[in-house]
Every structure is written in C-alpha cells, then in structure tokens.
C-alpha positions as CSV (number, residue, x, y, z in Angstrom):
1,M,-227.2,-163.2,1.3
2,K,-223.9,-162.6,3.1
3,K,-222.4,-161.1,0.0
4,L,-225.3,-158.7,-0.5
5,L,-225.2,-157.6,3.2
6,A,-221.4,-157.1,2.9
7,E,-221.9,-154.9,-0.2
8,F,-224.7,-152.9,1.5
9,I,-222.5,-152.3,4.6
10,G,-219.5,-151.5,2.5
11,T,-221.3,-149.0,0.3
12,F,-223.0,-147.5,3.4
13,W,-219.5,-147.1,5.0
14,L,-218.1,-145.5,1.8
15,V,-220.8,-142.9,1.6
16,L,-220.9,-142.1,5.3
17,G,-217.1,-141.9,5.6
18,G,-216.1,-140.4,2.3
19,C,-219.0,-138.0,1.7
20,G,-219.3,-137.4,5.4
21,S,-215.7,-136.1,5.5
22,A,-216.5,-133.8,2.6
23,V,-219.7,-132.4,4.1
24,L,-218.6,-132.2,7.7
25,A,-214.9,-131.5,7.8
26,A,-213.6,-130.3,4.5
27,G,-214.6,-126.6,4.7
28,V,-214.1,-125.9,8.4
29,A,-212.0,-122.7,8.6
30,D,-208.4,-123.2,9.8
31,V,-208.9,-126.8,10.9
32,G,-210.7,-128.4,7.9
33,I,-209.2,-131.4,6.2
34,G,-209.5,-129.9,2.7
35,L,-209.4,-131.8,-0.6
36,V,-206.4,-134.0,0.4
37,G,-208.2,-135.0,3.6
38,V,-211.3,-135.9,1.8
39,S,-209.3,-137.9,-0.7
40,L,-207.6,-139.8,2.1
41,A,-211.0,-140.3,3.9
42,F,-212.4,-142.0,0.7
43,G,-209.3,-144.1,0.4
44,L,-209.3,-145.2,4.0
45,T,-213.0,-146.1,3.8
46,V,-212.4,-148.2,0.8
47,L,-209.3,-149.8,2.5
48,T,-211.1,-150.6,5.7
49,G,-214.2,-151.9,3.8
50,A,-212.0,-154.1,1.6
51,Y,-210.2,-155.5,4.6
52,A,-213.3,-156.0,6.7
53,L,-215.7,-157.2,3.9
54,G,-213.7,-157.9,0.8
55,H,-213.3,-161.6,1.6
56,I,-217.0,-162.0,1.7
57,S,-218.2,-160.1,-1.4
58,G,-215.2,-159.0,-3.3
59,G,-215.5,-155.4,-2.0
60,H,-217.0,-153.7,-5.0
61,F,-219.0,-151.1,-3.0
62,N,-220.0,-149.3,-6.2
63,P,-222.4,-150.4,-9.0
64,A,-219.9,-149.2,-11.6
65,V,-217.3,-151.5,-10.3
66,S,-219.7,-154.5,-10.3
67,I,-220.8,-153.6,-13.9
68,G,-217.2,-153.2,-15.0
69,L,-216.3,-156.6,-13.6
70,F,-219.3,-158.1,-15.3
71,M,-218.4,-156.5,-18.6
72,G,-214.9,-157.8,-18.3
73,G,-216.1,-161.3,-17.8
74,R,-215.0,-161.5,-14.1
75,F,-218.4,-161.4,-12.4
76,N,-221.4,-163.6,-12.7
77,S,-224.5,-162.1,-14.3
78,K,-226.8,-163.8,-11.9
79,E,-225.3,-161.9,-9.0
80,L,-225.2,-158.5,-10.7
81,P,-228.7,-157.3,-10.0
82,G,-228.5,-158.2,-6.3
83,Y,-225.2,-156.4,-5.9
84,I,-226.5,-153.3,-7.6
85,I,-229.6,-153.2,-5.4
86,A,-227.6,-153.8,-2.3
87,Q,-225.1,-151.0,-3.2
88,V,-227.8,-148.5,-4.2
89,L,-229.6,-149.2,-0.9
90,G,-226.4,-149.0,1.1
91,G,-225.5,-145.7,-0.5
92,A,-229.0,-144.3,0.1
93,V,-229.0,-145.3,3.7
94,G,-225.5,-143.8,4.2
95,A,-226.7,-140.6,2.6
96,A,-229.8,-140.5,4.8
97,V,-227.7,-141.0,8.0
98,L,-225.4,-138.3,6.8
99,Y,-228.3,-136.0,6.2
100,L,-229.7,-136.7,9.7
101,I,-226.3,-135.8,11.2
102,V,-225.9,-132.6,9.2
103,S,-229.6,-131.5,9.7
104,S,-229.1,-131.6,13.4
105,A,-226.7,-128.7,13.2
106,K,-227.9,-125.4,14.5
107,G,-229.0,-123.2,11.7
108,F,-229.5,-126.0,9.1
109,S,-232.6,-125.3,7.1
110,G,-232.7,-128.1,4.7
111,I,-231.3,-128.6,1.2
112,E,-230.9,-125.2,-0.2
113,T,-230.4,-124.1,-3.8
114,Y,-228.0,-121.2,-3.3
115,P,-224.5,-121.7,-4.9
116,G,-222.4,-124.2,-3.0
117,A,-225.1,-125.3,-0.6
118,F,-225.4,-128.9,0.7
119,A,-225.8,-131.4,-2.2
120,T,-225.4,-128.8,-5.0
121,N,-222.1,-130.3,-6.3
122,F,-220.4,-126.9,-6.6
123,Y,-223.0,-125.6,-9.1
124,D,-222.4,-121.8,-9.5
125,A,-220.3,-121.8,-6.3
126,N,-217.0,-119.9,-6.0
127,V,-214.7,-122.8,-5.3
128,Y,-211.0,-121.9,-5.2
129,G,-211.7,-118.7,-7.1
130,V,-213.6,-120.5,-9.9
131,N,-217.4,-120.3,-10.5
132,F,-218.5,-123.6,-12.0
133,G,-221.5,-123.6,-14.3
134,M,-223.7,-126.7,-14.9
135,V,-221.2,-128.6,-17.1
136,G,-218.2,-127.7,-15.0
137,A,-220.0,-128.8,-11.8
138,F,-221.0,-132.1,-13.4
139,F,-217.4,-133.0,-14.4
140,Y,-215.7,-131.5,-11.4
141,S,-217.9,-133.5,-9.0
142,Q,-217.4,-136.8,-10.8
C-alpha cells in the first residue's frame, strides 16, 4: 500500500508541478518561464519526486514507465495493475486541483474550444508562428 500511495503522490506532484508550470506561468508576457522553464519544472518535479518517494516505490510516476519496466522484465506483473491505477488516479487528482486553481482566475469561463485554449494541446493555435493541425498538435504535445 505504501508503494501505491507513493506512486499516487508522485504522479499528482508531476502533473501539478509540470503541467501547472505550463498552464500558469509559461505564457505570462515578459515574465513567463517559457518552454525552457516548463522543461525545467517537469525535470525538477521528477527529481524531487524521485528523491522523496523513489526509495518507496521506484519512482515511476507514469504508467508508460511501469509498463516499459514490466515489458523489460524488471517489474513484477502482480504489482502492475495497482501501479497503473494509482498513477492514473494521481494524475487525475493533480489535473483536478490544477483546474480548480486555474478556474478561480477572473475571467475564466471553463474549458473552451477556441484555438490554443486551456487543454486544447495547441490544436489550431498560432504557436511560435506555426498553426498546428490535428496531427501536428498530437505529435507536438506528446
């Protein structure tokens, strides 16, 4: 149970810290952290999560990592479903907390569908002079 709680907390922290930096601080005019700052924020959340929780659960914090370790023969199949469930729930709770924070901003009207809106993954948005279509947004946001 400690391992699953550690994965839940680590994935929650990764989503809140990494995605939160992208949503809250990346695009602020003249003071935003930009792409490098978002990259550093993701790296630092993984680093702090691994140091704080890695000795408990291994610090996967991502179902793809857990599945990859399993496929490589380095992770027990009996633990895999629990890890995946804990990670998905941790990510969902992290996203929900981030949404609560963002939605408290003045003028926020919910998840919109206009280009570049919250949670649109750059679809049809003019990002750095490029308008991404569906395929480009999918690959760029991965």
